N, C-alpha and C positions, 0 to 999 in steps of 0.2 A: 237676588231673591227680592221681590217686591211684595209688600203686605198691604191690603186694602180692606177698610172698615165700611161697612155700609149701614148707616143709621136708619134706613127706610124700610127694613124688613121687620115686621111685627109678629109677634106670637101672642095669642090670647091666653091668659092665665085664669086658673079657675077662681071663682068668687072668694074673698078673704072670708074667714071664720067670722061669725057674729061677735061683736064686742059690746058690752054694756053701753048704752047711751050713744052706740055709733051705728049708722046704717051700713049694712052690707051693700057694697057695689061692685060691679064687674068693670075693670079697666083694661085696655090694650097696652101692653108694655112694649117698649121700643127695644129690641134686641140687637146688639152689635155683633156682625158676622166679620171675622177675619178670614181672608182668603189670599193664596199666592197669586202673584201676576208676573207678567213679563213685559218690560218696557219696550215698544217698538217706535221706529220713525213713521209718522203718518205719510210722509212725502219722501219718496226715492225716485231716482232718475238714472236710467240707463242711458249715458250720453254717447250718442254715434256721430260719425263724421258725414257730413253732406257730400263730399268730394272723395275721389281717389287720390291717394298720395302716400309719400314716405314721411314718416314720423321723423322730425328734425329736432323738435324740442318737446320734453315731457316735463310739465310743471306741477301737474296734479298728482302728487305722490300720496299713498295710502296714508291715512290718519291726518292728512293736513286740512285745515279750515280753509274754505274758499268762500267768496263772495260772488254773488250773481253778476255775470258778465265777465268774470276773471277768465284769463286764458289757461286751460287745462293741457291742450296738446296744439302744437303748431306744426304743420306740415310744409314740406319744401314746396316753394313757390317759383323756382327758377324757370321751369317749363312754362308755366302759366304766364309769366311776365314776359318771356319771348314771344309767345302767342299774342299776348297783348300789344306788344310793339309792333309786330307785323301787321296786326289788324288796323293800328293806328296810321301806319305808313300807308296801307292799301286805301284807308278812308280819306287820307289827303289827296291821294292821286285820284279817286274816284270823285271827290268833291271839285277838284280842278277840271276834270274831264266833264263833268255835269255842267259846271259853269260855261265852259265852251260849247257844249251840246245846247244849252239854253240860247246862247247868242246865234248859234247857227240856225236854230228853230225859228226864231224871231225873223232872221234875215230871210229864210227860205219862205216863211209865211208871205212876206211882202212879195217875193218873186212869184209866188204861187198865185197870190191876188192879181198880180199883173199879167199873168198868163205866160210868163217866162219859164217857170219850172211846173213840171208835170205833177199830177197827184200822187203818182208812186215815188217820185223823188222827194216830195213833201212829206210823204208816209214815212220813208226811209229815215229822215232826219228826226221825225217824231219818235220813231221806235229807238233810234240811237240815244235820244235824251232820256226816255222811259228806261232803257236798260241801264244807264249809268246811275239813274236814280234808285233803280233796284239795288244795284251793286253797293250804293253809299248806305241804303237802309240795312242790307244784309250785313255790312262789316260795322255798323253802329250797333246792331243787336249782338254781334259777336264780341265787341269790345265790352258792352254791358255784362255780358256772361263771364267773361274773363275776369272782369273786375270783381264781380259777386264771387266767382269761384276762388279768388285770391283772398276775399274777404272771409270766406267759409273755411279757408284752410287754417284759420285760428279757431279751434274748437273751443267754445266757451262755456262756462257753468250756467245751467239754466235757472238754477236756484242757489240761495245760500245755504252752505252746510258743509258737510265733511267727506272727504274722499274714502270711500270704504274698500274700493277695489280699483287696481290698475288693470286695464285690458289691452294694453299695448306697451311697446318697448321703443326706444330710440334705434332708428335703422330699420323698423319693421314696416312692411307696406300694408296699408289698411284700404279697404274698398268703401265705395259710398254705402252708407248705412250699417257698417260694421261699428259695435261698440267700442270706445277707447276708454272709457272711465265710468264708474258707478257711483252716484252721490247719495247722500242721506241728509235730509234736513232735520236739525236737532231743535229748532225753535218751537215746532209743534209736534208733540209725542202723543202716543196712546198707550194705555196698559191693557194688555189682554188678559182676562181672567176666566176661568173656568168655573161656572156656578152650578152647585148641585141642584137637581131638578126640583128640589122641594121648595126652594126660593123663587123658582123662575116666574112664577106668576104675581109676585109681589114687586118685580122689578119694573123700573119705569125710565124711559129716555128723559134726561134732564136731571135725574136724581144725583144728589151730592154724594161723593165718595171720598174718604180721607186716606191719603197714601203715604206710607213710610217705606224707608229703603234699608235694607241690611247692609249695605255698603256705606251708608250715609247716616250713621247714628244722630238721632236727634232731628233730623230733617222730616217735617211732615207737611204735605201739600194738600191741596183740595181740588179734586178733578171733578168732571161732569159726565154721567153715562152718556155716550153718544151713539152706540151701536148695541142692540140686543139681537143676537142671531137665533132664531128658532130651529136650530138643527142640532140635535143631541149627538153627542158621543156615546155610541151604544154600549160600550163596555164600562166607561167610567160614569155614565149617566148624568153627564154635565152639559150645559149649555155655554156657549162662548159669548163673552160680553166685553165690550171695549169702553175704557174711560179716557176721555180725552184730558190731556194735560199740558199746560202752557209751560215752556222752558224758555223764556226770554234771555236769561242769562247764561244759559248752557251748562248749569250745574248737573243736569241729568245725563 
């Protein structure tokens, strides 16, 4: 349970009774309102896999703190590495054939200019050279894609936070786009409060709120009203409000 006190809510009191030699005046008295709230993470991330694969290593266990860029899940890459090796071997052959085709094309160009080689024969040598160039380009793209897939097989944390749920197990097959882990960032929190409607029009974004915690006696922090949602709970007649709370040390 989280308690919040708002000092910005005011209630007008009736004028005080007249006192001898004292002028009666009307003053607005600042009223402290205490409301219960719930702490939530402002940033949560459902981390998915960018490639298909078999889970080989699971490092992001529930409750474990992780840093941005840290590996959560590693997929098996043996098949991808074999595909990469095959593409690299094919590229070496294609480049050798392309080099030979370039030499043949230049030689045939001279023969064609001398009238020894026909236009169709010269065109065939040019097509041969273009075909090997296309093959080399195709294999280069396949190599780049395989390397990228190998890199993506290490699923990394997109934010610094805590693992709140494991979505896969070692030995499980996961598909592209399927979630493997769920994270919550604890450095930037917010407190959700249900505010009675009689105070709603007195609320302002940016207003200060003091926050205390039932589970942490003696700890009192200051937050800032970040969100006021004008959509009431019809039964409770309350409006949701969010107070932004910095948590750099992770105490909360």
